Structures are given as structure tokens and as C-alpha cells.
C-alpha positions as CSV (number, residue, x, y, z in Angstrom):
1,M,0.1,0.1,0.0
2,A,1.5,3.3,-1.3
3,I,2.1,6.1,1.7
4,R,0.4,9.6,1.1
5,A,3.4,11.0,-0.4
6,N,3.5,8.3,-3.0
7,L,0.2,7.8,-4.1
8,W,1.5,7.4,-7.7
9,V,2.5,3.9,-6.8
10,E,-1.1,2.7,-7.2
11,V,-0.9,4.1,-10.8
12,V,2.2,2.7,-11.8
13,F,1.0,-0.8,-10.6
14,E,-1.9,-0.5,-13.2
15,M,0.5,0.7,-15.8
16,L,2.6,-2.3,-15.4
17,A,-0.4,-4.6,-16.1
18,D,0.5,-5.1,-20.0
19,R,4.3,-4.3,-20.2
20,A,7.3,-3.5,-17.9
21,M,9.0,-0.2,-18.3
22,I,12.0,1.7,-17.7
23,S,12.1,4.1,-14.8
24,T,12.5,7.4,-17.0
25,E,9.3,6.3,-19.2
26,I,7.5,5.7,-15.9
27,A,8.5,9.0,-14.6
28,D,7.3,10.8,-17.9
29,M,4.1,9.1,-18.2
30,L,3.1,10.2,-14.5
31,K,4.1,13.8,-15.4
32,S,2.4,14.3,-18.6
33,S,-0.8,12.2,-17.4
34,G,-0.8,14.5,-14.4
35,R,-1.4,11.5,-12.4
36,G,2.0,11.8,-10.5
37,G,0.8,14.5,-8.0
38,R,1.4,17.9,-7.4
39,Y,5.4,16.8,-7.7
40,P,5.7,14.0,-10.1
41,P,8.5,11.6,-9.1
42,S,11.9,11.8,-10.9
43,P,13.3,8.3,-12.4
44,R,15.5,8.0,-9.8
45,R,12.6,8.2,-7.0
46,V,10.5,6.2,-9.2
47,T,13.5,3.2,-9.0
48,F,13.9,3.7,-5.3
49,V,10.4,3.7,-4.2
50,L,9.4,0.5,-6.3
51,R,12.6,-1.1,-5.0
52,S,11.1,-1.1,-1.7
53,D,7.8,-1.9,-2.5
54,N,7.2,-5.7,-2.6
55,R,5.0,-5.9,-5.3
56,F,7.5,-4.9,-8.1
57,R,10.7,-6.1,-9.2
58,E,13.7,-5.1,-11.5
59,L,14.1,-6.9,-14.7
60,G,17.7,-5.5,-15.5
61,D,19.1,-2.3,-16.9
62,E,18.4,-0.7,-20.2
63,I,21.3,1.2,-21.8
64,I,19.7,4.8,-23.1
65,G,21.6,7.6,-24.8
66,T,21.2,11.3,-24.2
67,I,21.7,13.7,-26.8
68,A,22.9,16.5,-24.9
69,R,25.6,14.9,-22.7
70,N,26.5,12.5,-25.9
71,R,26.9,9.7,-23.1
72,S,25.0,6.2,-22.3
73,H,23.9,5.3,-18.9
74,P,22.0,2.4,-17.4
75,V,18.2,3.0,-16.3
76,K,16.1,0.2,-14.5
77,L,13.6,-1.8,-16.1
78,I,10.8,-2.4,-13.5
79,G,7.9,-5.1,-13.6
80,R,5.3,-6.5,-11.6
81,K,6.3,-9.8,-9.4
82,D,3.1,-11.4,-10.6
83,R,3.8,-11.0,-14.5
84,T,6.3,-12.5,-16.8
85,Y,7.4,-10.3,-19.2
86,N,9.4,-10.5,-22.8
87,R,13.0,-10.0,-22.5
88,S,12.9,-7.8,-25.7
89,T,11.4,-4.5,-26.3
90,P,8.6,-3.4,-25.6
91,F,8.6,-5.8,-22.8
92,R,4.9,-7.3,-23.0
93,I,3.6,-9.8,-20.8
94,M,4.0,-13.2,-22.0
95,P,0.8,-15.4,-22.6
96,Q,-0.1,-18.1,-19.8
97,T,0.4,-21.5,-20.9
98,E,-1.7,-24.4,-19.6
99,D,1.4,-25.4,-17.6
100,D,1.5,-22.2,-15.7
101,L,-2.0,-22.5,-14.4
102,E,-1.5,-25.7,-12.6
């Protein structure tokens, strides 16, 4: 359950139902939709808050480049623990097989 300062965590839980996202994408979507609250979280804050919530897991790092700095850096790929995701972009959920249901 999200504390009052991090009400956007529930929104992120819904966003990750279909696919995993990198922290910068989550932060941008919260900011553009207005659902991030009065002060939308930064990508770093998204990573730290979701890391402490046991409903989420880090799936690895994605390397992104920046035009202004001309330097690449790793960004966390985040998903829900109750979902299985493809390992390639756009990181959609994998369909369940009959073996998974048993």
C-alpha cells in the first residue's frame, strides 16, 4: 500500500499490467498524464520507491543515450512480480500456458 506521499505507486501498478517499463518512461508518463501528484517523481525516485515495494521487481538495466551529454547510461527496467515479461522491447507480458495454471 502506498503512503500518502507516494500515491502514484498505485497508478504505476496499473500501468505495468501489460508491459514492463524503464524508470524514465514511468516518470514521463506520470508527469504528462498529471497522475504523478503535485510534484511528479523523478526516474531515480521511481526506482527507489518501487524497489522498496514488494509488488515490483527489477528486471535488469537498459542502456539509454542522451543527446545533450552524448553519454549512455543504464536505467532500471521495472515490472510486477506477478507477471512474466518478454526480454525484448517493448517488454510485453508473456501469455500464460496451461502448465502455468496448474
